Short mmCIF file of the C-alpha atoms (twelve columns), coordinates in Angstrom:
data_MODEL
# 
_entry.id   MODEL 
# 
loop_
_atom_site.group_PDB 
_atom_site.id 
_atom_site.type_symbol 
_atom_site.label_atom_id 
_atom_site.label_alt_id 
_atom_site.label_comp_id 
_atom_site.label_asym_id 
_atom_site.label_seq_id 
_atom_site.Cartn_x 
_atom_site.Cartn_y 
_atom_site.Cartn_z 
_atom_site.pdbx_PDB_model_num 
ATOM 1   C CA . UNK A 1   -11.891 -11.098 28.835  1 
ATOM 2   C CA . UNK A 2   -15.400 -11.283 30.311  1 
ATOM 3   C CA . UNK A 3   -18.205 -9.764  28.252  1 
ATOM 4   C CA . UNK A 4   -19.066 -7.051  30.785  1 
ATOM 5   C CA . UNK A 5   -15.479 -5.750  30.831  1 
ATOM 6   C CA . UNK A 6   -15.189 -6.038  27.057  1 
ATOM 7   C CA . UNK A 7   -18.429 -4.084  26.606  1 
ATOM 8   C CA . UNK A 8   -17.229 -1.307  28.916  1 
ATOM 9   C CA . UNK A 9   -13.889 -1.052  27.109  1 
ATOM 10  C CA . UNK A 10  -15.486 -0.837  23.675  1 
ATOM 11  C CA . UNK A 11  -17.887 1.874   24.799  1 
ATOM 12  C CA . UNK A 12  -15.124 3.983   26.330  1 
ATOM 13  C CA . UNK A 13  -12.894 3.584   23.257  1 
ATOM 14  C CA . UNK A 14  -15.550 4.623   20.747  1 
ATOM 15  C CA . UNK A 15  -18.530 6.739   21.830  1 
ATOM 16  C CA . UNK A 16  -18.467 7.225   25.601  1 
ATOM 17  C CA . UNK A 17  -21.328 9.727   25.290  1 
ATOM 18  C CA . UNK A 18  -23.534 6.742   24.406  1 
ATOM 19  C CA . UNK A 19  -22.574 4.751   27.515  1 
ATOM 20  C CA . UNK A 20  -25.959 5.124   29.228  1 
ATOM 21  C CA . UNK A 21  -27.721 3.921   26.070  1 
ATOM 22  C CA . UNK A 22  -26.066 0.499   26.095  1 
ATOM 23  C CA . UNK A 23  -27.202 -2.615  27.918  1 
ATOM 24  C CA . UNK A 24  -26.876 -2.245  31.683  1 
ATOM 25  C CA . UNK A 25  -25.075 -5.577  31.868  1 
ATOM 26  C CA . UNK A 26  -23.631 -4.933  35.315  1 
ATOM 27  C CA . UNK A 27  -27.026 -3.948  36.724  1 
ATOM 28  C CA . UNK A 28  -28.681 -7.035  35.278  1 
ATOM 29  C CA . UNK A 29  -25.987 -9.278  36.757  1 
ATOM 30  C CA . UNK A 30  -26.582 -7.701  40.175  1 
ATOM 31  C CA . UNK A 31  -30.301 -8.399  39.909  1 
ATOM 32  C CA . UNK A 32  -29.554 -11.941 38.761  1 
ATOM 33  C CA . UNK A 33  -27.506 -12.598 41.903  1 
ATOM 34  C CA . UNK A 34  -30.571 -11.781 44.021  1 
ATOM 35  C CA . UNK A 35  -32.338 -14.773 42.517  1 
ATOM 36  C CA . UNK A 36  -31.904 -18.041 44.390  1 
ATOM 37  C CA . UNK A 37  -30.351 -20.842 42.375  1 
ATOM 38  C CA . UNK A 38  -32.900 -23.484 41.399  1 
ATOM 39  C CA . UNK A 39  -32.129 -26.957 40.060  1 
ATOM 40  C CA . UNK A 40  -33.230 -27.312 36.421  1 
ATOM 41  C CA . UNK A 41  -36.629 -29.046 36.211  1 
ATOM 42  C CA . UNK A 42  -37.882 -31.438 33.579  1 
ATOM 43  C CA . UNK A 43  -40.048 -28.666 32.182  1 
ATOM 44  C CA . UNK A 44  -39.669 -24.885 32.104  1 
ATOM 45  C CA . UNK A 45  -40.710 -23.545 35.495  1 
ATOM 46  C CA . UNK A 46  -42.258 -20.469 33.912  1 
ATOM 47  C CA . UNK A 47  -45.159 -22.670 32.858  1 
ATOM 48  C CA . UNK A 48  -46.140 -22.550 36.557  1 
ATOM 49  C CA . UNK A 49  -46.566 -18.894 37.459  1 
ATOM 50  C CA . UNK A 50  -46.636 -19.606 41.197  1 
ATOM 51  C CA . UNK A 51  -43.040 -20.809 40.999  1 
ATOM 52  C CA . UNK A 52  -41.749 -17.456 39.730  1 
ATOM 53  C CA . UNK A 53  -40.184 -15.312 42.452  1 
ATOM 54  C CA . UNK A 54  -40.459 -11.539 42.801  1 
ATOM 55  C CA . UNK A 55  -36.752 -11.267 42.013  1 
ATOM 56  C CA . UNK A 56  -37.285 -13.098 38.739  1 
ATOM 57  C CA . UNK A 57  -40.198 -10.823 37.863  1 
ATOM 58  C CA . UNK A 58  -38.033 -7.780  38.606  1 
ATOM 59  C CA . UNK A 59  -35.290 -9.160  36.380  1 
ATOM 60  C CA . UNK A 60  -37.675 -9.600  33.443  1 
ATOM 61  C CA . UNK A 61  -39.000 -6.076  33.986  1 
ATOM 62  C CA . UNK A 62  -35.446 -4.747  33.835  1 
ATOM 63  C CA . UNK A 63  -34.881 -6.584  30.560  1 
ATOM 64  C CA . UNK A 64  -38.081 -5.092  29.133  1 
ATOM 65  C CA . UNK A 65  -36.957 -1.618  30.215  1 
ATOM 66  C CA . UNK A 66  -33.617 -2.171  28.474  1 
ATOM 67  C CA . UNK A 67  -35.429 -3.042  25.244  1 
ATOM 68  C CA . UNK A 68  -37.455 0.165   25.473  1 
ATOM 69  C CA . UNK A 69  -34.226 2.117   25.998  1 
ATOM 70  C CA . UNK A 70  -32.526 0.544   22.979  1 
ATOM 71  C CA . UNK A 71  -35.516 1.162   20.731  1 
ATOM 72  C CA . UNK A 72  -35.991 4.798   21.742  1 
ATOM 73  C CA . UNK A 73  -32.317 5.638   21.191  1 
ATOM 74  C CA . UNK A 74  -31.996 3.683   17.945  1 
ATOM 75  C CA . UNK A 75  -35.100 5.206   16.344  1 
ATOM 76  C CA . UNK A 76  -34.041 8.694   17.442  1 
ATOM 77  C CA . UNK A 77  -30.609 8.246   15.827  1 
ATOM 78  C CA . UNK A 78  -32.112 6.845   12.620  1 
ATOM 79  C CA . UNK A 79  -34.372 9.880   12.289  1 
ATOM 80  C CA . UNK A 80  -31.397 12.160  12.929  1 
ATOM 81  C CA . UNK A 81  -29.323 10.349  10.298  1 
ATOM 82  C CA . UNK A 82  -32.043 10.677  7.646   1 
ATOM 83  C CA . UNK A 83  -31.930 14.455  8.095   1 
ATOM 84  C CA . UNK A 84  -28.126 14.579  8.149   1 
ATOM 85  C CA . UNK A 85  -27.864 12.504  4.979   1 
ATOM 86  C CA . UNK A 86  -30.202 14.900  3.168   1 
ATOM 87  C CA . UNK A 87  -28.043 17.820  4.309   1 
ATOM 88  C CA . UNK A 88  -24.898 16.074  3.065   1 
ATOM 89  C CA . UNK A 89  -26.531 15.330  -0.279  1 
ATOM 90  C CA . UNK A 90  -27.278 19.046  -0.607  1 
ATOM 91  C CA . UNK A 91  -23.676 19.866  0.314   1 
ATOM 92  C CA . UNK A 92  -22.343 17.501  -2.346  1 
ATOM 93  C CA . UNK A 93  -24.538 19.146  -4.985  1 
ATOM 94  C CA . UNK A 94  -23.161 22.522  -3.931  1 
ATOM 95  C CA . UNK A 95  -19.490 21.545  -4.241  1 
ATOM 96  C CA . UNK A 96  -19.723 19.379  -7.357  1 
ATOM 97  C CA . UNK A 97  -17.601 20.959  -10.050 1 
ATOM 98  C CA . UNK A 98  -15.740 23.220  -7.643  1 
ATOM 99  C CA . UNK A 99  -12.000 23.632  -8.074  1 
ATOM 100 C CA . UNK A 100 -11.447 24.166  -4.363  1 
ATOM 101 C CA . UNK A 101 -9.744  21.018  -3.099  1 
ATOM 102 C CA . UNK A 102 -9.983  22.352  0.453   1 
ATOM 103 C CA . UNK A 103 -13.771 22.537  0.203   1 
ATOM 104 C CA . UNK A 104 -13.976 19.088  -1.367  1 
ATOM 105 C CA . UNK A 105 -11.858 17.537  1.360   1 
ATOM 106 C CA . UNK A 106 -13.933 19.253  4.035   1 
ATOM 107 C CA . UNK A 107 -17.122 17.715  2.647   1 
ATOM 108 C CA . UNK A 108 -15.384 14.364  2.284   1 
ATOM 109 C CA . UNK A 109 -14.396 14.436  5.959   1 
ATOM 110 C CA . UNK A 110 -17.999 15.194  6.953   1 
ATOM 111 C CA . UNK A 111 -19.215 12.205  4.936   1 
ATOM 112 C CA . UNK A 112 -16.562 9.833   6.312   1 
ATOM 113 C CA . UNK A 113 -17.250 10.933  9.906   1 
ATOM 114 C CA . UNK A 114 -20.977 10.497  9.355   1 
ATOM 115 C CA . UNK A 115 -20.419 7.065   7.809   1 
ATOM 116 C CA . UNK A 116 -18.330 6.039   10.804  1 
ATOM 117 C CA . UNK A 117 -21.007 7.090   13.278  1 
ATOM 118 C CA . UNK A 118 -23.682 5.109   11.436  1 
ATOM 119 C CA . UNK A 119 -21.446 2.039   11.468  1 
ATOM 120 C CA . UNK A 120 -21.093 2.495   15.223  1 
ATOM 121 C CA . UNK A 121 -24.875 2.437   15.517  1 
ATOM 122 C CA . UNK A 122 -24.886 -0.863  13.617  1 
ATOM 123 C CA . UNK A 123 -22.400 -2.181  16.153  1 
ATOM 124 C CA . UNK A 124 -24.562 -0.742  18.965  1 
ATOM 125 C CA . UNK A 125 -27.362 -3.006  17.771  1 
ATOM 126 C CA . UNK A 126 -25.112 -6.068  17.553  1 
ATOM 127 C CA . UNK A 127 -23.444 -5.548  20.941  1 
ATOM 128 C CA . UNK A 128 -26.717 -5.081  22.792  1 
ATOM 129 C CA . UNK A 129 -28.137 -8.190  21.143  1 
ATOM 130 C CA . UNK A 130 -25.068 -10.192 22.191  1 
ATOM 131 C CA . UNK A 131 -25.352 -8.887  25.746  1 
ATOM 132 C CA . UNK A 132 -29.019 -9.845  25.949  1 
ATOM 133 C CA . UNK A 133 -28.293 -13.376 24.748  1 
ATOM 134 C CA . UNK A 134 -25.547 -13.794 27.344  1 
ATOM 135 C CA . UNK A 135 -27.498 -12.435 30.316  1 
ATOM 136 C CA . UNK A 136 -30.597 -14.471 29.404  1 
ATOM 137 C CA . UNK A 137 -28.467 -17.599 29.177  1 
ATOM 138 C CA . UNK A 138 -27.195 -16.884 32.698  1 
ATOM 139 C CA . UNK A 139 -30.787 -16.380 33.851  1 
ATOM 140 C CA . UNK A 140 -31.916 -19.719 32.430  1 
ATOM 141 C CA . UNK A 141 -28.956 -21.495 34.008  1 
ATOM 142 C CA . UNK A 142 -29.552 -19.927 37.423  1 
ATOM 143 C CA . UNK A 143 -33.334 -20.331 37.589  1 
ATOM 144 C CA . UNK A 144 -33.952 -23.467 35.573  1 
ATOM 145 C CA . UNK A 145 -36.401 -21.493 33.452  1 
ATOM 146 C CA . UNK A 146 -36.243 -21.467 29.675  1 
ATOM 147 C CA . UNK A 147 -37.049 -17.912 28.621  1 
ATOM 148 C CA . UNK A 148 -33.994 -17.173 26.477  1 
ATOM 149 C CA . UNK A 149 -35.184 -18.548 23.140  1 
ATOM 150 C CA . UNK A 150 -38.732 -17.118 23.222  1 
ATOM 151 C CA . UNK A 151 -37.399 -13.770 24.450  1 
ATOM 152 C CA . UNK A 152 -34.775 -13.626 21.699  1 
ATOM 153 C CA . UNK A 153 -37.521 -14.284 19.146  1 
ATOM 154 C CA . UNK A 154 -39.180 -11.150 20.479  1 
ATOM 155 C CA . UNK A 155 -35.897 -9.214  20.309  1 
ATOM 156 C CA . UNK A 156 -35.495 -10.054 16.620  1 
ATOM 157 C CA . UNK A 157 -38.646 -8.028  15.916  1 
ATOM 158 C CA . UNK A 158 -37.519 -4.934  17.830  1 
ATOM 159 C CA . UNK A 159 -36.648 -1.647  16.043  1 
ATOM 160 C CA . UNK A 160 -33.095 -1.606  17.431  1 
ATOM 161 C CA . UNK A 161 -32.396 -4.977  15.809  1 
ATOM 162 C CA . UNK A 162 -34.073 -4.101  12.496  1 
ATOM 163 C CA . UNK A 163 -31.180 -2.376  10.742  1 
ATOM 164 C CA . UNK A 164 -32.360 -2.401  7.104   1 
ATOM 165 C CA . UNK A 165 -32.974 1.351   7.051   1 
ATOM 166 C CA . UNK A 166 -29.643 2.067   8.711   1 
ATOM 167 C CA . UNK A 167 -27.863 -0.214  6.243   1 
ATOM 168 C CA . UNK A 168 -29.433 1.694   3.342   1 
ATOM 169 C CA . UNK A 169 -28.338 5.009   4.846   1 
ATOM 170 C CA . UNK A 170 -24.772 3.696   5.116   1 
ATOM 171 C CA . UNK A 171 -24.825 2.601   1.462   1 
ATOM 172 C CA . UNK A 172 -26.199 5.983   0.346   1 
ATOM 173 C CA . UNK A 173 -23.405 7.658   2.270   1 
ATOM 174 C CA . UNK A 174 -20.868 5.497   0.437   1 
ATOM 175 C CA . UNK A 175 -22.533 6.417   -2.866  1 
ATOM 176 C CA . UNK A 176 -22.011 10.090  -2.023  1 
ATOM 177 C CA . UNK A 177 -18.287 9.489   -1.670  1 
ATOM 178 C CA . UNK A 178 -18.171 7.627   -4.975  1 
ATOM 179 C CA . UNK A 179 -19.988 10.539  -6.563  1 
ATOM 180 C CA . UNK A 180 -17.636 13.124  -5.103  1 
ATOM 181 C CA . UNK A 181 -14.446 11.143  -5.818  1 
ATOM 182 C CA . UNK A 182 -15.327 8.841   -8.737  1 
ATOM 183 C CA . UNK A 183 -11.837 7.923   -9.944  1 
ATOM 184 C CA . UNK A 184 -8.571  8.419   -8.094  1 
ATOM 185 C CA . UNK A 185 -9.690  8.904   -4.502  1 
ATOM 186 C CA . UNK A 186 -10.227 5.680   -2.498  1 
ATOM 187 C CA . UNK A 187 -13.839 5.196   -1.472  1 
ATOM 188 C CA . UNK A 188 -15.201 3.640   1.700   1 
ATOM 189 C CA . UNK A 189 -17.579 1.675   -0.496  1 
ATOM 190 C CA . UNK A 190 -14.666 -0.382  -1.812  1 
ATOM 191 C CA . UNK A 191 -14.237 -3.860  -0.413  1 
ATOM 192 C CA . UNK A 192 -11.313 -3.069  1.869   1 
ATOM 193 C CA . UNK A 193 -12.506 0.369   2.957   1 
ATOM 194 C CA . UNK A 194 -15.958 -0.815  3.846   1 
ATOM 195 C CA . UNK A 195 -14.579 -3.718  5.854   1 
ATOM 196 C CA . UNK A 196 -12.230 -1.451  7.786   1 
ATOM 197 C CA . UNK A 197 -14.905 1.098   8.607   1 
ATOM 198 C CA . UNK A 198 -17.316 -1.567  9.804   1 
ATOM 199 C CA . UNK A 199 -15.392 -2.144  13.004  1 
ATOM 200 C CA . UNK A 200 -15.371 -0.387  16.346  1 
ATOM 201 C CA . UNK A 201 -11.780 0.761   16.228  1 
ATOM 202 C CA . UNK A 202 -11.694 2.058   12.664  1 
ATOM 203 C CA . UNK A 203 -13.806 5.091   13.496  1 
ATOM 204 C CA . UNK A 204 -12.041 6.228   16.637  1 
# 
């Protein structure tokens, strides 16, 4: 299955409300088709600015706009998750020691759902990175330019690709479950549970 179709399917099967926050792969491919095919030169053509067409400039601008979109959404969600984790930590403190299994299971469901959404954001980062690599490879092949590697180096420094904070939030969420169900109840922080939750389909 082609990447564009695979991306669309995964979005629709998981969080369709995020669809406009993902890479506009189809739009970038359309813009790419407007660029005339050039034979690959001995050196990267982008070293000669006069050789760059308006269509190529527009394509790069679209890529830059996509990066801004990813970063804005990712940072917004991280800030939201910090607040939600604090609220869940307060909830766990409230129900610790309670004999109401119904209340415990309700809090557990909130934590598991929250964990699943954060894992989806991790996958959001990975999928958009993969899409960028693929579309930039197509650009280099079509134009004879060599912008993919330097552009990817820039991407690696972007907020949406820097997932350390998100990873820590996920681990803290797993710690909450261990704290609430320390013995008999299976925890998502276990080897198998964590692996299962860290997929697109596990949280649907």
